[in-house]
C-alpha positions as CSV (number, residue, x, y, z in Angstrom):
1,M,-186.3,122.0,-118.4
2,K,-187.0,124.4,-115.6
3,N,-183.7,123.3,-113.8
4,Y,-181.6,123.9,-116.9
5,K,-182.9,127.5,-117.0
6,Q,-182.2,128.0,-113.4
7,L,-178.7,126.5,-113.9
8,S,-177.8,128.5,-116.9
9,V,-179.1,131.7,-115.2
10,G,-177.1,130.9,-112.0
11,L,-174.1,130.1,-114.1
12,A,-174.4,133.4,-116.1
13,L,-174.7,135.5,-112.8
14,S,-171.6,133.7,-111.4
15,L,-169.6,134.5,-114.5
16,L,-170.7,138.1,-114.5
17,C,-169.8,138.4,-110.9
18,L,-166.3,137.0,-111.5
19,A,-165.8,139.2,-114.5
20,G,-167.0,142.3,-112.8
21,S,-164.6,141.6,-109.7
22,N,-161.6,141.1,-112.1
23,A,-162.2,144.5,-113.9
24,F,-162.0,146.4,-110.5
25,A,-159.0,144.4,-109.3
26,Q,-155.6,145.8,-109.5
27,S,-152.6,143.7,-110.5
28,E,-149.8,143.5,-108.0
29,G,-147.5,145.4,-110.1
30,D,-149.7,148.5,-109.8
31,L,-149.6,148.5,-106.0
32,P,-147.2,150.3,-103.9
33,K,-144.4,148.3,-102.2
34,N,-145.8,148.9,-98.7
35,A,-149.4,148.2,-99.6
36,V,-151.7,147.1,-96.8
37,A,-154.4,144.6,-97.1
38,G,-157.8,146.1,-97.0
39,K,-156.7,149.5,-98.0
40,C,-157.8,151.0,-101.3
41,Y,-155.2,152.5,-103.5
42,A,-155.5,154.7,-106.8
43,K,-153.0,155.1,-109.4
44,C,-152.7,158.7,-110.8
45,L,-151.1,159.2,-114.2
46,I,-149.6,162.7,-114.4
47,P,-148.1,163.5,-117.7
48,D,-144.2,164.4,-117.9
49,Q,-143.5,168.1,-118.2
50,Y,-140.4,169.3,-119.9
51,E,-139.0,172.9,-120.1
52,T,-136.1,174.3,-122.2
53,V,-133.3,175.9,-120.1
54,T,-130.3,177.8,-121.4
55,E,-127.3,177.8,-119.1
56,Q,-123.5,178.3,-119.4
57,I,-121.3,175.1,-118.7
58,L,-117.6,175.7,-117.7
59,L,-115.7,173.5,-120.0
60,K,-112.2,174.6,-118.9
61,E,-111.2,176.5,-115.8
62,A,-109.2,179.8,-116.1
63,G,-105.5,179.3,-115.5
64,S,-102.0,180.8,-115.8
65,R,-98.9,179.6,-117.7
66,I,-95.4,180.7,-118.0
67,E,-94.5,181.6,-121.6
68,V,-90.8,181.8,-122.8
69,V,-90.2,184.8,-125.1
70,P,-87.1,184.4,-127.2
71,A,-84.4,187.2,-127.2
72,V,-84.4,189.4,-130.3
73,Y,-81.1,190.5,-131.7
74,E,-80.1,193.1,-134.3
75,T,-77.0,193.6,-136.1
76,A,-75.7,197.1,-135.9
77,N,-72.5,198.9,-137.3
78,E,-70.9,201.5,-135.2
79,Q,-67.5,203.4,-135.3
80,L,-65.6,203.4,-132.0
81,L,-62.6,205.5,-131.3
82,V,-59.8,203.1,-130.2
83,K,-56.9,205.5,-130.0
84,E,-56.9,209.3,-130.1
85,G,-54.1,210.6,-132.1
């Protein structure tokens, strides 16, 4: 009976140690790409910061163009002296 108690206590301690080591272990996805074995790394989570900025965006550049303006005609009646006489 004593052996079973010692075995169960030993098994419980072993499981506790395994569970504790897994709680502090990081998954490989959390480590940096150039991680060195034996070094300690911490992951800092900084919330995103946003700010509203108003700016003018150029949609179409200024330019010049040639505009054809049609001639304007007017009808006028005049008396001309053709021959003095």
